[in-house]
N, C-alpha and C positions, 0 to 999 in steps of 0.2 A: 163455312165449312170447310174441314180440309180436303183436299179431293187427292186421291190415292191411284196411283200406278196399276194399270190392269194387270194382272203376273197370272191368273188363271182362267180362262175362259170355257165354256160349256156350249158341246153340240147334243141341242135337246134332242134332235130326234136320233140321238144313241141313247137317252137317259130310258133306263127300263125301271125307276121310280121304286130302286131298292132300299135308300134312304141309307147305305152303306156308308155314304161322303157324310152324313147327319152325326152317325154311330163314332165313328172317329173324330168327330169334330170337336176341337175342346173347347169354340166358342159354336156351340150350338145355333143361334141366331142368325149367323150368317148363310143359313142354308133355309129357303124356304119349299116345303114340303108341300104346301095346300092345294097344290093344280096337279097337272099330268105329269110333270116333271119336275123336277128340284130345282128352283132359283136361287140365285148365290148374290149376295150381298159384298160388294169388294170392299166396300168402307171399312168392314169388320172382320174381313178375312186377315188372319196373321201369317198366314206365308208359310205353314207349317208344310204345305202338301200332302198333310194325309189323306186329302180325300184324292186326292189323284192317285197314288199308291191304291186305295182302297175300289177306286172306281176301275181301274184297269185289271184290278184281280179278278172284279166280279164278272169281267168281262172276259176273261179265261187270257189274260195276260195279251192280248191281240191289242195294239196300239189304236189302229184305224176303226175299230170296234168303241172305242173309251167313249166316255162324254164329258170328260173333265181331260185337259191337258194343258202345260204351261207355258209360260210367254216369256220370251225373255230379249236380251238387243242383240241377239245372233243375227239377224234381216241386217240389221242399222250397221253395226260395226263392219259386215262382207261390204256393206256399199261403199262404208267411210275406207276403209283401208287402202285401196291403191292411192286415194287422194289426201289422207293426212300423215301426218308422223305419230305411230301408237305405240305408248310401250305399256308390256302386259304386266301384271301383276297373279303372281299362282297360288293359290289357297293350300295350303300346306295337306289337304285333304286328295288335293291329285295325284300325291305320290300312291292311294290303294286304286287309282283309277287308270295311271298312265307311267310308262316310263318317264318319268323326270327328265334326265340327264337327254334323253332322246325328244320329249316333247319339245324341250328348249329351242332344239337345232332347227324342230318343224316351223315352230313360230316363227323362227327368223328367216326361215324360208316363205313364210306370208307375207313378207317385209314388215314384221315387228320389229322396231328397232335397240329394243332392249327389255329386257325378262327379271324379274324381281320376285323374290321369295317372301309369303307376306307370312312365314314364319318368321322373318326380322322384326315385321310388324308386331307378331305377339311377344316377341323380346321386348320391343320398346313399352307395349302395355304391361309386362309384368312390371319393370320397373318404374313405370309411370305411378302402376298404384301399390307398389313400396313405399315408393318417394313421398303420395298424396296421405297414404297412411303417416308412415313416419312424422310428417309436419300435420298432422292433424288437419287436413283440409277438407275430407269428406266425413259424409255420416255416416258410422258404421252400424251396423255391419254392410260393409261394400256389398251391391250386387253387379256380378262381372257383365260387363254389354257386350261382348262379340256375337251373342246369337241376336238379331233383330227380330226373328218371333218371340221372346221373351220381352224382349223390350216392349214391343205393340201389344202384349199379351197385357203386364203390369200397367201401361197405358190405358187400356182398356177396362180392366177388371179389378185391378189392386192401385188406384192412384195413390195409397198412402205409400206406396214403396216407392213412388217414382224419385224422390229425392234420397234413395237410400242407393239409386244404378248410379254407377260410374261415371264423372263428367266426361269423362274422355273416349276418346272413339274404339270402333273396333279395329283388329288388327289391321285389316286391309285400310281403313280410314289413318291408322296413325303411318303405316308406310307410303301410304299416298298423298299426307302430307312433307314428307323425306323426300319422295321421288318426285314431285312439284317441283321443290326447289332445287334439284338437278334439272329438270327437265318442263323450264316452266311452257313452252308451247306445244308440247307435245298433250294429245289425248290420251289417256289411260282407261284401258279395258281390264275387265276383272273376270278370270274365270273359275268359276267355285260350283257349290254344288247346292246353291238357296235360292230359293225364289224369291226370301222378301228380301235379300241385299240387291237386290235393283233397285227397292223403296227407299230404300235406307243409302244409297247410293246420289239418288237424284234430290234428299232430303238436306244431304251435306255437302253436294255439286261440284264433289272432287273427281272422282269417277266418271265418264262418259257411260262405259258400256258393262252390263253384267252377263256374260255368257257361261251358261251352265254346261257341264260335261259332256250332256249328251249333244248339245248342240255343237261342240267344238270337235266332239267324236263326228258328226255328221258332215261336218266342215271339212275334215283332215281327208276322210275318204271322197267328197264330192273332188276336193282337189290332188287324189291317187298321190296321198304322202302318207308313206308306208313306214312307222313309226321304228319298224324292225330292224330295215337296214341302214338308218341314219348315225351317223357318230354321235357320240353322247357332244351336249354342249353345257356350258354354265351358266351360271346363272351372274349375270351383271352387280350383284349386292357389292359394297368395299368389302365387303367382311361377314363372310357365312354365319348363317343362323345356329343357335345351339339346341339345348335341349327343349324350346320352344317348337321344334318341329313334328313333335309330339298332339299339340296342340289343338286338333280337330278330333281328339278322342275323348270321350266323358272324363274329367279330372286332368285332363292335360296343363290347365291352368294351372293348378294345383302343384302335378307334380314341377311345374317348370319354378312355381315362387319358392317351392320346398328347396330346389336345386338350390338356385339363385340366394336363395336367405337362409337357410340351413336352422339357424335357432329361432324358425317361425314354430310351434307346436302343431301338427300335422293335424290334431282334433279342433284350431282354430280356424279351418277353412273347411268346410261343407261343399259336398261334393254331388248334384241333383242333378236329371238328365229324364227324359223322355214322359211318360201318361205320367210319372207321380209328380211334378209339378204342376199337370193341372190339375189332379185329383186331390190337393190338397194343401201340397207342400205349400205355397206362396200364401195359403191363409192362413196355414197354421203357423209360418214366419212372422208374418202382421201380426197375429195375437201376441205370438212372443214378444218381439219389438215393444208392441203397447202397452201391456204387463213387466216390461224392465225384465225382463227373466237374465239369470246369471250364467248362462251357459250359451248365448248367443254368438256366433260364428265371427268372425274377423272376416271373411269374404265370401261370399256364396258363388263358387265355382259351377254355372248353371246352363244348361243346353236344352235344346228344345226336344232333338231326336234320340231314339233309344242308345242308339251308338257312334252319339256325337256327329257332329258334321262328315264324317266315312262312309254314314246313311242316310245322308239328304236325299232329298227327291230327285234332285239334277244327276246321281252320281249312277256309275254305268256298272261298278263290281260291288255287290253287297254281302260278298262273302266276308263275314266275320272273323274265321281265321286267317285268311289272306291278307284281310286288312290289318289285323293285329301284329301279323307277322312284317308288314313291310313296315309300319309305324315304327313297331322298338328297335328294328335294322336301323331305319336311318337316323333315328333319337339317339340311339346309342353310337352311332359313328359322328353325329354332328358333335358327340363332347369327348371325343377322343382325344383330341388334339389340341392341348393345355395352352401351347402360345394364341390360336386359334380366338380359345375362350379368352385368354386374357385381352385380345386382341376388340373382342366383341365389348367387357365392360368397357373399355378405356369411351367404344364406341359409343354406347349406351347410354354411360354419365356426360358425354357431352350433347348429345341428341334430344336430349328429353330438357335442357336448360337452355337451348337454341333453338326450339322449334315451338309452337303452341298447338299443340295435339286437343286441346279440348274443343267441343262439340256443342251446339246453343242448348238453350234448356229444352227438356223436352215435355214435348206435348199431351196435354190432360184432354184423353178420348172418352171417360167414362161417360159423356153427353150421348152416345151414338148407342153407349150399350143401353137400352131400355126398355125394359120388359113389364107390362102390365100384370098384377097378380090378380085372380080373381075369388072372391070372397066365398065363403063357403055352397051358399046356394046358385050362385052360378056356377060352382065345379062341382057340386050333386048334378045339376042339369047337364053338365056336359059329360059326365061319367054315365048318365042316361043313355046321353044321344050315343055314347061308343059302345053301349048295350053289355056296361058293369054295373050288373044288377045282384050281385051279392059277390060274399066273399073272394070267392076262390075263382073268381074274375080279373081280379088283380094279381097278374101272373108277373108284371114286371120283366117281362120276355125281353124287351130290349129289340123286337122285331122291329119296332117302325123307327128307331136313331136315337131314341133316349131311352136312360137308364131305366127310368121308373113309369110306371103309367101316370104317377103325378103332374110330371114334365110336359109330356105327350100333351096332356089336359091343357095345360100352362102355353103349351106353344099352341094349339087350337084356338084357344081365351083370344092370342094375339095374331090369327091367321096366318100362323105358322105351319100348320098345318092341319089337317081334314079326319072328322074322324072314320072316313073310310079306311086310311092308312093304319090303321089299329089294328094286328092282329087278331083281335079274336071279336071284332067286328067284322070282318071278313069270311070268319071261320062260322061264326053264327047267321049273316049273310048267306052265305052259299049252301048251308045246310037248309036253311027256309027253299030256296032256289030249286037246288037240285037234289035228286034223292039219290043221284050218285057218290053223292058225298060222303056218305055212309059209309064204305067201303075204307075211304080213309081215315075220318073218324075212327073208326075201328082199330086202322091200323096206328094212328097216333095214341088211342087208349091203350094199347096192348107196348106201345113205347113206354108211354106214362107210368104204367103199371110197374115197368120192368127199372126203368132210371132211377138211377143213384148217381150214378158220375159220369165217367167217357161213356157214349154209344158207339157201337159200331153196328152197323146194318149190312149183312150178308145174301147175297141170291143163292139160290138153292146148288151153285157150284161151289158154296166157301166163300169167292173172292167178296172185299167190300164195294160196295157200292155207294155207302154215302156215311159220314163221322160226324160226331159233332164236334164243336171247338175242344170239349174239354177231352176227347180221346185224343186230337189230334197235338194239345198240350200234354199228354200223358206219351204217347207215343214219339213227339219231336216230329210228327210228319205234317207237310202241308196238306191242307183238302184236298188239292187237286195230285199232290203225290201217294196219299194212302189209299186211292180209288183203284180197284184193281190187283191189290195185293191179295195175296189168298191166306187164309185164316192158319194154314202151317208155317209160312214165313213168317208171318206176326205175332205166331206164340212159340217161336223157339222150336219146329220141328214138331210140337207136345199138342196137340187140340184133340185128345181124344172125346172128350165128355162134347164138344162142339161137331165134330165129324157123326157122333151118334146122334146127335140132334138132327142135324139133313137127312140123316136117312131113317130115323123112326118117328122123328118127332116129339120124343124125350127129352124136357126141359131140366135145368141142372141150375146149382146154386150155391155162388160163393166156393168157386175151385181155384186153388193156388196154379200160378202158371207164372212165367217168365215172358214178358214183351220183349223183342226186338226192337225196339227203340233206334232212330236216327242216333239218338246220343248214347249209347249202351243199352244193356239190358236194364228192364224195369221187373221186378217184383212186385205179384198183384195178385188181386185174386177176380175172377167172372164169372158172370151169370148169365146164361140164355134162354130165350123162351123163340118156340118155332114160329112162322108165319104161315096160315093156310089161305089158298083161295076159295074162292064157293063151291068147291068142287070136293072140298076139304083136303087138298094136296099140298104137301110143301113145297112153298115158293118160296122160303127163305127162312133166316132166324135176326132175332135181334140179340146183339150180345150187350154187357154191361162190366166195363172194366170199371177195375177201382185200387187206387196204387196202396201198398199195403200198409204206406205211412197212415193211411183212414184209421183202417183197422185201428192200429196200433193205437193212436189218437184214442178211440173209443176205452182198448184195454188200460190204460195210463189211465183215464178219466175213472174208470172202476175201481183199479187198483189202488189209486190215491197215490199216482207218481207227478205229483207236484208238490212245487215249494210255497209255503204255506210263510217262511220268514224272509222279512227284509233287514234291511241296515239299522231299519228302526229297533227291529226287535234285538239287538244288541247292547246289553244295558252295564253302562260303566265309564267312566271317567278317566281311567289309566290313560296314561299319555302315550306307552306303549301297545295300550289294546285301541286309543285313539288311530297310532299308527298303522296298526294294522288294519283296521278299519278301511285308512285312506287309501291303503295300498288295494285294499279288497273294490272299493269304488272303482278306483282307473282300470281292476282289472275285468272290473262288470262292461267297463265302455268297449272293449275289444274283444277278440277272439281266438285270443291266444290261451295255449295251458296252463293253468295254475295246479302249485304246487304248496299243501296249505302244513305245514310242518307243527304239532304242538300235542303234548299228553292227555290223556283220554279222559273224555270228560270235559276241555276246554271249549265246545261250543264247536266243533269243526267243519261237521251240517248246518248248523243256524249260517256261518259264515257262507257255506257250499253254494246255500238256499239265495242268503241275501247276494251274491254275485247274479246268482242263476236271474233273481228277479230284477237286476237292474239292468242288464242285457238287453239286447236285441232279440235273444231268446226267450224271453218269459213268460209269452205267451205258447213255448214247447213245452214238451213234457220234462219232470225233473226225476229222474231214475237214478238209487243210490244204493249200492251195493260192499257189502263187508265182505272183501277180500280172505280174511282169516277166519270168517266163519264158514267158508264152505269146503267142501272136502278136496281135495287136490286130482281126485278123478275127475268131479264135474265142474271144475272152473273154465273149462272152455268149453261146457255145453249151455254154463248159467250168463256167460260173456256172450256167446256167438250165437248160441240156439241149436239147433238138431234135425235133421231131416227125416221124414217117416223112415225108421229101420234102421238107423246112424248103430242100434246096439239093442241089445235086450230092455226092454221096456220101455223101449222111445213110445211116444205116442202119435196115435194115428196121424198124417197129416204134419208131424214134427210140431216146434214148437221155436219160435222168432225168442231171442237172446237181449239183455240187456241194449247192445249194441241196436240191435233194430228198434226194440221200445222207445229207446232215447233219441231219433231220428227228429232232427229236428231242432235238437232242445238239449239236454247239460247230463253226462253220465259221473254220477260223483263217485270213485275208487276211494272206497274209504281202508284202512290200512292195507297200501299199497304194497309196503314192506314186507307184509306177508304172501305174496303171491307167488307160486311155483316158478322157477328159472322155466322152464319147457313154456310155459302158458306165456311168460314176459317176451318173449320173442312173438309170439303169434299177436300179442296186444302191441307191441312197436308198429307189425306191419300193417295192423287196422288203422293204427292213427296216420302212419304214414299214407298210407293207398288211399283212405277214408272209403275202403270197402273189408267188407269181411265176408267169411264164406261158414257157412255153418256147420257142425259136426257130422259127418257121413255127406257132405254136399257136394257138387263139381262145380255149380254156379256162382258168381262172386256178386252178392249185393252190393250197393254204394250207400254211403250211410253220411248223414253229416251232422258230426255229435263234437260237442266243445267239451274239452275234461279238463274235471277237475279232481284229484288225488291230492290223498290226504294219507300220512303215518305219524304214528307216536313214537318210530322209530327215527335216527341217525341214517337214512338212507345213503349218504356220502358215506359213512363208516361200513355201510353193509355190502355199497359199492368195493368199496375195501378189501375188504374179507371174502369177495367173489358170491356174495350172497343177492347182489342186488345186481342188473345190468347194466353198466354204465352209459352204454347208446341210450336207454328205457331211460335212466336217470336226464340226461339231459334233454332229452325230447318233453317229459314230465316240466323239467326245473324252468320255464321258460318265466313266469311271473311268480318266485315264491314268497310265500307270507307266513310268519313267525306269528301263533297264538302265544301270549304269555297266560301262564299258569296264575290259579287263582292264591297261590301262595304269594304271586308277585305283584299282586295289584292288592293287597290287603285293605288300602282305603274304600273297596269297590263293596270289599263284603258286607258291609252294613247296608247299602244299596238294593246289591241283589236280594238279600236277607229282607229286607221290606217289601222291596218288590215279588219275592216269591211267596210271603205271607200274606198279601192284597190278592193274587192271584189264585191261591188255595184255598184260603178260608172257605169260598162260597161252597166250596164243595166236600168239606166238613160242619158246616152251620155254625162257623165258630167265628165271632166279632171279637177280634183282637183289641183289649184296651190297655194295655201295658206292656213293656219290654222291660226287663230289668238289667239295666246298663252292664252289669256284668255278664249279660252275658254275648253282647258287642265283643267285649273283649276275649272272651273264650274262643268265640270264632273268629276271632282279629288274630289268634297266637297259635291258632291251630296250620298245620301245613296242609291239609286238605290231598292228599293222596289221589284221592279221586274226585278233584275241582269242584267245578261249578252241578258236575249231577251228583256229586256227592251233597253238598249243599243244598241241593232241590232234596233229596230223602232227610238230610237232619230238618228239612223247614217241616216236612211231612209229619215227620214223628214229633214235634214241639207243638204243633196242632192237634196231633191225635192226644196227646198228656194233656195239655196246658188246659188248664179249668177257669173258672170263671173268669175268661179273655185274659190271662195274664203269663205271659210268660217268662219262666226263671233258668236257672241254672238248671233247676232238677229237670229240668225239661231236655235238656240236651244228652246225648250219648258219652257215655263213659269216656271215651279214646279223646273225646273234643274237649272236656273239662279238664282232663289231667294235664293235658297241654298249656294247662294257666299255674302255674305253682306258684302266681304272686295274687291268684285272689283267695284270701281268706275264707275260711268259714264265718266266720262272725259276719265278712261284709257282706257276702253270700244273703246270709240273715235279716242283715238290716235293709238291703234292698228289696227281699221280697215283701217285707214290712210297707213298704211305698204303696204295692198295691192290694189289691181286697185279701186277707189270710187266705192261706192255702186249705183246703178243710182235712180233717184227719184219715178222712178215705183217701187221698192219695196212696196209701201205704196198703191198699185192700187185694185180697186175693186176684179181683175184677185189672186193677189197674197194673198189678204185676204180668197179669199175664198180657195186657196190650204191651208190656214193656218189652218180653220175652218174644212176642211174635213181631214188635218193629225191629230188634235184633236179631232175630231170622234173616227177617226182609233184607237187609241190611246186608245180610252176610250171601245171600241170594245174589243178590244185584250187584255185589261187589265181585263174586267168583265167576259170572257170566263175564265180567268187564275183562277180567283176568285172562278169560278163554275165549275172550272174541266174541261170546254170544252162543258160544258151540254146547247145548244140552248136554250130550254126553258127559264130556269133559267136566263139567259143572256137576253135573249128578254124580259122577266119580267121587271126587274131592270134597263133596258136602256127607258121602256116604250116605245115598238113597236111592231110590230107581229111579228111572226117567220119567214114569208115569206120578210117582210122588211129586218130583220138583216140578213137573207141567201143573198137577195139581194147585201147589202151593203157590206158582207163580199166577195162575188164577184166581185164587183167593186173596193174596196182597195187589192184584191187580198189576202185576209187574208185566212191560210188554216189550218183550226183548226186540 
């Protein structure tokens, strides 16, 4: 059995048995919670370090109180430093933890002979990947191996993916191969943020020590070395690293690969990091490989830590803003000198052919991951012992560290936990033993009754005493940071309902408010319930906060703001149409703005919905608005909403606009060319700033909306004539898709006609048994100014008039028949006789009435199209009142 180096140690007397370590661990069974403290299985640990961070947090950030701490090679390194020649390798993430130039000088003061940049090893890694893929020496997709945590996770959980792991070492291994050739007698030390690297270097036996940044910081302090006063030093690399100095960030490998090999499609390299890896990505990838999916990536750029190596457990600085700035700046500087880049390319071309960077085959470790699964009877007995006797007892609260009650039961069955650690069990037992728990039970009942999303508990002074994870996620505050904040500071100085609640005990429901979050202002709703003591005195309040987006999701579902069409809904074999579909499919895979240009009735909204349903936003709302159908003075309030009192007649409480309703989804702006110029300015600002301002409001609301615009006009021509802003046009025209008119795809007319017949026949209780061949000729000869929408209306008419299941030329509108001068009356008559005879009743008064009604319906639909759905203009054009038009639209089942 493989023996693994110990990298995490437990101080059992400090363990509070909180199970946070189990909750955050991707390999749950490496923790044993069956005793008074949580035990730890070193063989199953993948070295992600999450449990160390969670334990430290649960102990208030005090290292001395934490039950888990990391082990590295710092002590041995310090002991050997005076006696051995030591060469240092510095990870790229060091740049976000130290001043690199000064750190080099400090290391040489420690008697380290040479210092090398592992970013150069990353450059070697990228070159090796490219060469191996080019020469077809690896199995695709190639899973990158810089992260040893990911490698061990695959060895344990997904052994079928082992053959896809890159057969080369990580960047530090590859650099070590090169450095060892320069300094064969020297010992190598790696300064890194990664626990699992200790095991990697033991396996590969090139590097002697793995020293984490925290240990290095302590060493420098103990030696009284102050980086701030040291001169700058330089790496001893023969050539500086280039773009790969960003290798420590998520997607760093991908950026480096695309920079060196720009012909590689960006979509062919997948980037994934953090909990997503363990929550199902690798399982999904394995399934896709087994099925032979056509969209498998070329390379999988994968890291365990949420923010890459820059947020590893051994890091000192975990400020994301600082990290991103430092890494980006260093990367930009590294590629600024073209001569240096050329030298790097020559170096890489030489070194990958003169050194052996391969590592030994990866071990299969799945034998270590053994879990017994209880049968139904055994599972039922465990649930009974956990006091889970009815459906409501299965809370899946995760307080035990497992994501569900089922997984907790499996852990108990495998002696990895005990029923006493179940939150429900403890609650029921305490209720039985102590009457005093009744007060806590009443408080929890009040909380549960009020809870729908984020929970904030206030003391009687109005200051936060506790909050749940959802509230912390909404506000952006960490658990400790939100404690003690006054509700007025949290609610933008406006909390009248909460203050009144604390004074009088009057609760409130679903009031709009603005939260001052860490990442900016958050628009939401709040509900509040008071808390009373045994003397009926107010002791505080429970506030439920809910992002407005959740409310809008409900509104969208009720109002039908969902997309129903997919790319399969687009019917046709025309090459131009297929080209448009291909462009739309590409557009669906990215988040860029799309501009659809086509005549009315060609199916622009069908394309828009298909793009939405094919995108990552498919589970979000799809909100459509016809810019031509909105009166000029209402465009702003329709798009951006309004606040209470914004204008006469404004609804109490205000109203969200289409942008807010489309948050996390897609906003389809149809007939964008008809938008007033003054509103085009506001629209452009909203798109650029990803934020809107309600009419009459003074607080910006952040929105995450993908824009798809459409027009039946030539927008570029409108730009030239000054009727459309050029800056808005170029902002919208990122992906431009033209949809061919129906007359340009005559071969599709028969296909569409037959499709609509099949789709509409059940509505008319008709079974079509024959179609006169001249019908198709008429249809294909007609110009179809109304495009597919007009064709649908013609199909509906033919079904209405068709007799005995036979569709003849007489069923078609006159304008369609007139367009076919080549069809003679005799040929029509001859073809009619091929089907069952048309009865003489076709010319009766009832049929003529149907024909007149159908013609009137066509006139209404076409006029509505001309005026963009404007009922007033349509009624005026047709010479009838609005009420009459509405009545006829209802009678003819016309949806505007």
